[in-house]
C-alpha positions in Angstrom: 74.9 79.5 132.7 76.4 79.3 129.2 79.3 81.4 128.1 78.8 83.9 125.3 81.0 81.9 122.9 78.9 78.8 123.6 75.7 80.7 122.9 77.1 82.0 119.6 78.3 78.5 118.7 74.9 77.1 119.4 73.3 79.8 117.2 75.7 79.1 114.3 75.0 75.3 114.6 71.3 75.9 114.6 70.8 77.4 111.2 67.1 78.1 111.9 68.3 80.8 114.4 71.5 81.8 112.6 69.9 83.9 109.8 67.3 85.7 111.9 70.2 86.5 114.4 72.3 88.0 111.6 69.2 89.9 110.2 68.5 91.3 113.7 72.2 92.3 114.1 72.2 94.1 110.7 68.9 95.9 111.6 70.2 97.0 115.0 73.5 98.3 113.7 71.9 99.9 110.7 69.6 102.0 112.9 72.4 103.9 114.6 71.7 107.6 115.2 73.2 109.9 112.6 75.1 111.9 115.3 77.0 108.7 116.3 78.3 108.5 112.7 79.0 112.3 112.7 76.4 112.9 109.9 74.3 116.0 110.0 71.0 115.7 108.1 69.6 119.1 109.2 70.1 122.5 107.7 70.7 124.3 110.9 74.4 124.6 110.0 73.5 126.8 107.0 72.8 130.5 107.9 69.1 131.6 107.5 67.6 134.9 106.9 64.9 136.4 109.2 62.1 134.5 107.4 64.0 131.2 107.8 64.9 130.8 104.1 68.3 129.2 103.5 70.9 131.6 102.4 73.8 131.2 100.1 76.9 129.4 101.5 78.9 132.6 101.0 76.5 134.9 102.8 78.0 137.3 105.3 77.4 140.5 107.3 81.0 141.0 108.4 84.3 139.6 107.5 84.3 137.5 110.7 81.3 135.5 109.1 83.7 134.2 106.4 86.3 131.5 106.2 88.3 129.7 103.5 86.4 127.1 101.4 89.1 124.4 101.7 91.7 123.5 104.3 94.7 123.6 102.0 95.2 126.2 99.3 91.7 127.7 99.3 90.5 129.3 96.2 87.3 130.8 97.5 85.4 131.7 100.7 82.3 130.5 102.4 80.3 131.4 105.5 82.2 130.0 108.5 79.1 127.9 109.5 79.6 125.7 106.4 83.4 125.9 106.2 85.4 122.7 106.6 86.9 121.7 110.0 90.6 122.0 109.4 91.7 121.5 113.0 93.4 118.2 112.3 94.5 118.8 108.7 98.1 119.4 107.8 98.9 121.2 104.5 102.2 121.6 102.7 103.8 125.1 102.8 103.6 125.9 99.1 102.0 129.1 98.0 99.3 128.0 95.5 96.1 129.8 96.4 95.0 133.4 96.5 95.1 133.3 100.3 98.4 131.5 100.7 101.5 133.4 101.9 99.6 136.6 102.6 98.7 137.3 98.9 95.1 138.0 99.8 92.6 138.3 102.6 88.9 137.6 103.2 86.3 140.3 103.3 82.5 140.6 103.3 81.5 142.7 100.3 77.8 143.3 99.7 76.8 140.4 102.0 79.1 138.0 100.1 82.4 136.4 101.3 85.1 137.3 98.9 88.9 137.2 98.6 90.6 140.6 98.2 94.2 140.8 96.8 96.6 142.6 99.1 
């Protein structure tokens, strides 16, 4: 039985098999599932109304439906279903945005996520 390195060396030496081998490798790795790459191609993350139509990214029914639009120094709000994942993000401690340092808070006003000044 040949070792893997010997098999690969034989493929490289035999140019007739080398290029089809590379093509096969590219095709196999290019067909990876989107969830492996952490890519979402569906719209199930976006809230939908009762008829299934996509709603605005800032749609809400309560303030708990809303979240900041950016991890650091947010300047707007979005529905929490489309908000960025900030679990591993570290921000500086400067007060630059309307939510920083307790200057404002998030509310749901007329089914729209908004920032209200304190």
